[in-house]
N, C-alpha and C positions, 0 to 999 in steps of 0.2 A: 691514539698515537700509534706509532709504529709498533707492531706486535711485540718486538723485543723489549719495549719499554712500558708495557702495560700488563705485565704478568701480575697475577694475584700474589700479593705479599702482605705480611702483617708484622707489626712490631708491638709486642705486648708492653703494657705499662710496667710490668715487673722488670722486663729487660731494660727498659729505659732508666728506671730508678737504679737498677744495679750498675749500669754502665756510667752514669753521670759522674760519680766521684772518681771513678777510674780515669775517665777522660780528662777531667780537670787536673787530676794528679799528673797525668801524662803530659800536660802542657809544659811542664818544666823539665821533662826528660828528653832524651834523644829520640828522633823519629826518622822515618824515611830510610831506615837501614843504615844511617850514617852517623847520627848524633851530632851534637854541636862541637865539632872538633876545632873550629876556628880556622881551618884550612880552606883552600880554594874548593868551591863546589864544582865538581866535574861530572856528576851523575845524579839523575833524578829518577825516582820510582813513580810509576803511574799505574793506576788500577781503573779498569773500565769493563763493560760487558759487551762491547761490540763484537760481532762475529760475521762470518760469511763475507759478502762483498764489502761491508763496512770496515772489516778488519784491515784490509790493504789500504783503503782510503785514509782511515784514521792514523794508521802507522806512518804513512807518508807525511801527513801534516804534523804529527808529533815530532817525527825525526827532523823535519825542516825547522820547526820552532826550537827544538833542542839545539840544533847546529847554530842557529842565529843567536842563541844565548850561551853558547860555549859549553853545553852539557850533553852527555849521552843519555838517551831515554831508555830506561829499563821498564818495559811494559808488561803487565800481567792482565790477562783477560779472564774474567770470571763469569760463569753462567748467571744471567740476570736474576734468576730466582734465589741465588745464594749470595748476591752481592751485599745486601744489608747485614746479614748475619756475619759475613766476613769482616765488614767494616766495624761492627760492634766488637768483634773479637780482637781486631787490630787496635781499636781504641783502648780496650782494657789491658792489652799487653804492650801498649806504647809503641806499636809498630805500624802506625798509619803511613800510607804512602805520601809522597810529596805533592802529588796531584791526584785528585779523585774525581772521577766522573760519576754523576748520579742521575737517575731518571728524575725529572723535575718534581713530581709529586713526593719523592722521597727526601728532598732537601730539608723540608721542615722537620722531619723526624730526626734527621742526623744533626742538624743545626741546634735543635733543642737540647741535645746532650752536651753541647759545648765542644764538639769535635772539629768544628770548622772555624777558620779565621775570617773575620769580616774583610771583604776585598778593599774596603776603604783604607785599611791599614797599609795597603801597598799602593795607594793612589789610583785605584781602579774605580770606575763608576759605570752607570748604565745609560749615559746620555745618548739619545738617538735611537734607543731600542724601543720596540713596540711595548705598550703598557703591560700586556699579559706576560711578556718575557721578563720584564722587571719584577712583576709579582711572583713569578715562578722561581726566581733566584733570591727572593727576599724572605727573611724570617724575623719577626719581632722588630720590624723597622730597619733591619740591617741587610745589606746586600752580601750574600755569601757565594753566589754562583752566577756565571754568565754562560749563555748558550750561543754558540756560533750560528747554528741553524735550528729551526723548529719545524713542526708540522701540525696539521689539523685535518679535519675531514670535510668532504663536500659531496655533492650529488653527481654521480657519473650516470650517463645515459647513452644508450645505443643510438647513434645518429640515424642510421638507416631505418631501424625499426620505428622510431618516432616519426621520421619523415614520411615513411610509407603510410602511417596511420594519420598523418596530418596533424600531429600533436607537437606543440611547442614545449620545450623543457619547462617543467612547472616551477613557479616561484612562490605559490601559496599552498597551504594545506589542502584547500578545496581542489586546486588544480592537481596536486599530487595524488589525492585519492581518486579523482576522476581519471587521470592518466594511467594510474596503476591498474584500475579496473578495466579500462579500454585496451590496455596492452597485454592483459592476461589472456593467453590463448594456447590451447593444447597443453604441452608440457612446459610452456614458458609463463613465468609469473611476471607481473608488472613491476614489482618492487622487492628489494631484499635488504635486510639489515643484519647485523650481528646482535642477537638477543640472548646469547648464552649466559650461563650462570658464572660469569667472571667480570672483572673490571672492564673488559672490552665492551660488554653490553652497556654498562653505565656510561662509558666514554661516548658510545654512539647515540645514546639517548639524550645526553646533555644539551646538544643544540636545540632539540625540540622543547625541552624543559626550560632552558635558560631564555630562549628567544620569546617564549610565551610568559615570561615573568616568574617562572618557578625558581626555587632556591634550595640549595643543598642543606641549609641550616634546618629546614623543615620541609620535607618532601610531601607531606600530607596537606596539600593545598589544592584549590580548584584549578590553578594554572598548571600544576604538574599533572593533575588528573586528566585535564584536557589533552595534554601531550601524549600521555599513555593511552588514552582512548583512541587517538589517531592510529597508533600502532596496532592496538587491539582490533579495531574495526577492519584494518587491512588484512589481518590474519583471518578474522571471522568471515569476511566476504570472499576469501580466496585470492586476493590480490598479492598477498605474501604467503609463502610456504610456511607451514607449521615447523618446518625443519630449521627455521631461523633460530629457534630455541636452542639449537645445538651447534649452529655454524660459528666458526671463527671468522675474522675478517678475511683471512686467506681463502676460506671456503666460499665466502660470498663472492670474492673476486673470481674464483674458479667457475662459479655458477654464471657469472656475467660473461666470461670468456666463452663458455660453452653455449651461450645463447639461451640459458635457462631463466634469465631475468633481464628485463629491459632497462631497469634502473637499479642503482645500489648506492649506499652510503659507504665511502671508503676514503683512503688517504693517498697522497702522492707517491708513497713507496710502492704502490701497485703499478705505476706507469711502465717500468721496464717489462713486466710480465705482459701487460696489455699490448705494448708496442711489439714485443716479440711474437705475440699471437696474431698480430695484424688486426686487432680489434678496432672497429670504427666507432670511437667514443668521443663524447664531449663532457666537459665538467662545468658545473654551475654551483652557485652558493646553495646552501641548505634552504629548502622552502620554509617560509614562516607562516604563522596563522593568518595575519593580515598583511596586505601589501606594504603598509606603512611601517611595519616592524623591521627591526634590524636583526640579521642572523648573528647569533653569538655562539661560537664553537669553542671546544676545549683546546688548550694548547698542549701539544706533545713535543717531546724532544728532551735532550740531555743537557745538563749544566756541568760546567767544569769548576771545581772548587780547590781551595788550598787548605788542607787539614792543619790542625794545631799539632805540629810535630815537636815543638819546643826548640827548633833550630832556626833561628832568625835568618841566617844566611841562606839556608836552603829554601825557606819559605819565600824569601824575596825573589829568588830565581824562579821558583815555581809560579809565582804570580806573573812573572814576565812571560812564561810559557803560556799561561792562561790568556794573557793579553794578546799574545801572538796568534793563538788559535782563533781569537775573536776579531782580528783585524778585518777591515773592509775587504781587502783582497782575498783573504782566506775564507771569509764568510761566503763570498760569491763563488769561489772555486769549489768549496765544499758542497754548497747547495747544488751546483751543476752536477757534481759527481755522485751525490747521494739522493737526488730528487727530493730535496727538502727546501725550506724557505729561509733566506737570510734573516737574522733577528733584528738588524737595524733597518728601519723603515726606508731610508734612502737607498740602501743596498738592495732591499727587496723590490723597490720600484724599478731599479736597473735590471734586476733579474727577470721581472715580468716582461720587460721590453724585449729581452733576449729569448725568453721562454714563454711565449703566449699561452701555451697549454697549462701554465701554472698560475695564470692570472686570478682564477677563482680562489685558489689557496692563498695567494698574496693578499687579496681583498679580505678574506676571512681572518687571516692572522692579525691584521691591523686591529680587529675588535675582539680577538680571541681572549678567553679568560684562563687564568691558571686555576687548576682544580683545587689547589690548597690556599687560594687567596683569602677565603673566608674562614675555613676550618683548620688550616695549618696541619698539624700532625694528626688531627682527627678525621681527615678526609677519607681514609680507607674504610672507616665505619659507615660513613654516608654512602660511599660507593657500593658497599655490600648491601645496604638497605635498598638502594636503587635497583640493582639487578635482581634482588629477591622479589621486589614488587613487580618488575617486568615479567619474571617467570610466572608468578601467580596470576597476573592478568591475562597474559597471552595463552596460558593453558586453560583458562576458564575457571580456575579455582576461586577467583574472587573478581569483583568488579575493579576497574582501575582505582576508584576512590578507596575501596576497602583494602585493596592490595597495598596502596601507599600508606594508609592509616596503620595497618598492621606492621608494615616494615618500619615505619617511623617509631611506633610504640616499642618495638623490640630493639631499637637503636641504642 
């Protein structure tokens, strides 16, 4: 997912247990800075972690949706790494915002505390959304969040380098390994991924694991080992730099722009930098083991929620703002401005027609999975085990099988 939304975060069981009664108690108190005064709602508070270019875009859409619903938006932007702790503090002090943006893997952790209101309470549903998007906004069978746009990862390739070598963009693992080896020359590697010791590496590895039948509930399986062996072999034969163990997704993109790698796994948020640099690139779906397999990638992006503030009037207007942010028109406009993918499949199809370079991402989003679909609030534990195994295998400390076994055992 976009770097801002895959930072390493954790929420301890102790913190959850401590906050639950406070959140539930807060459901009957005033929230959003205004309390249930019974008067007209004229202002809503919003908390999110968007920054840089996204800040202006999101501000524009929030202000427009606020105006359409007769309220002023009072927005607070929080660093991504501190958002969850802030939300827990606000829950315990009964000062939750009226509208809260969450990275989609975090929704389950917060919904589990009782801090969020089911969107069905306000007549909102997820009809027409991609399945993975619905999963990412759902906890314990109830929809708590909607994402206007989402993202995922795909395979970027240097068009001129592959053309000069007479190599087609790979679609299978065998083709990927062969192409990576053939394209490795001088100081240029054939392939690059982010394999560092953070959730970013887990995020990048999931397409290979999932598409081969691996599962986060138990990563110590032959299917997951085969996927990790693929990465291990490319590092071992020099097709991928050992530096991938330390690279972020931004670093991988820099290597691609500099001509230091012919192919990379990355996301659509890199398109502005690639275009600005004049990179001659193409984008295809992530290669799969066998041609008959379907590429399954992780779903990135942020969901908008309505916290349990205890003020029914404010919550009702907050839900209208969330609905406005998710309108077809706003999904399409937001996707265009943020290089993301509309969450509704019909809108995504329209987007692909207008933005052909996003077609691979639109295709992948249709079958993308939520990281919390199976494990809910326990996903961070699995993500840690995955990147721990990656580090052990790629550094040669253990075979892929043993690395996964050890990581699962310590889970």
